[in-house]
C-alpha positions, -999 to 999 in steps of 0.1 A, spaced: -408 720 -273 -413 708 -241 -404 712 -205 -390 685 -187 -394 684 -147 -375 660 -124 -393 650 -94 -384 623 -69 -398 589 -60 -396 604 -25 -431 617 -33 -444 580 -28 -457 566 3 -436 539 18 -436 504 9 -431 475 32 -404 462 8 -376 480 3 -365 462 -30 -399 471 -42 -397 488 -79 -423 521 -78 -449 527 -110 -468 554 -119 -501 543 -100 -485 538 -63 -503 557 -39 -485 590 -31 -477 608 5 -439 597 9 -423 610 42 -390 604 58 -381 610 94 -352 633 84 -374 655 61 -409 649 64 -421 673 43 -397 664 13 -423 641 -3 -453 669 0 -430 694 -16 -424 670 -47 -461 663 -50 -468 701 -46 -443 708 -68 -455 687 -97 -491 701 -94 -476 736 -101 -456 725 -133 -488 704 -146 -511 735 -140 -490 764 -148 -468 752 -177 -491 724 -188 -525 744 -190 -515 777 -187 -489 781 -209 -496 750 -233 -465 736 -230 -463 695 -235 -449 688 -201 -428 656 -189 -425 649 -151 -399 621 -141 -398 606 -107 -362 599 -106 -349 576 -77 -318 589 -55 -290 563 -60 -267 562 -26 -242 538 -7 -214 515 -16 -229 499 -47 -245 531 -63 
């Protein structure tokens, strides 16, 4: 049995290339003008999932950082 937490790529720091594909080792620290704490809240929630579910309860834990599709081509 495992627990899957769906996070978001909003936890990553901004990259100058809008077409950049994020990898797991990217810098964290995402922020947007319309929701400045969004990235911070995603990163904090991942920490709770890792520490509480994985370590305390002994559950295998998967964290997926999904992207958000929007716009005319989504």
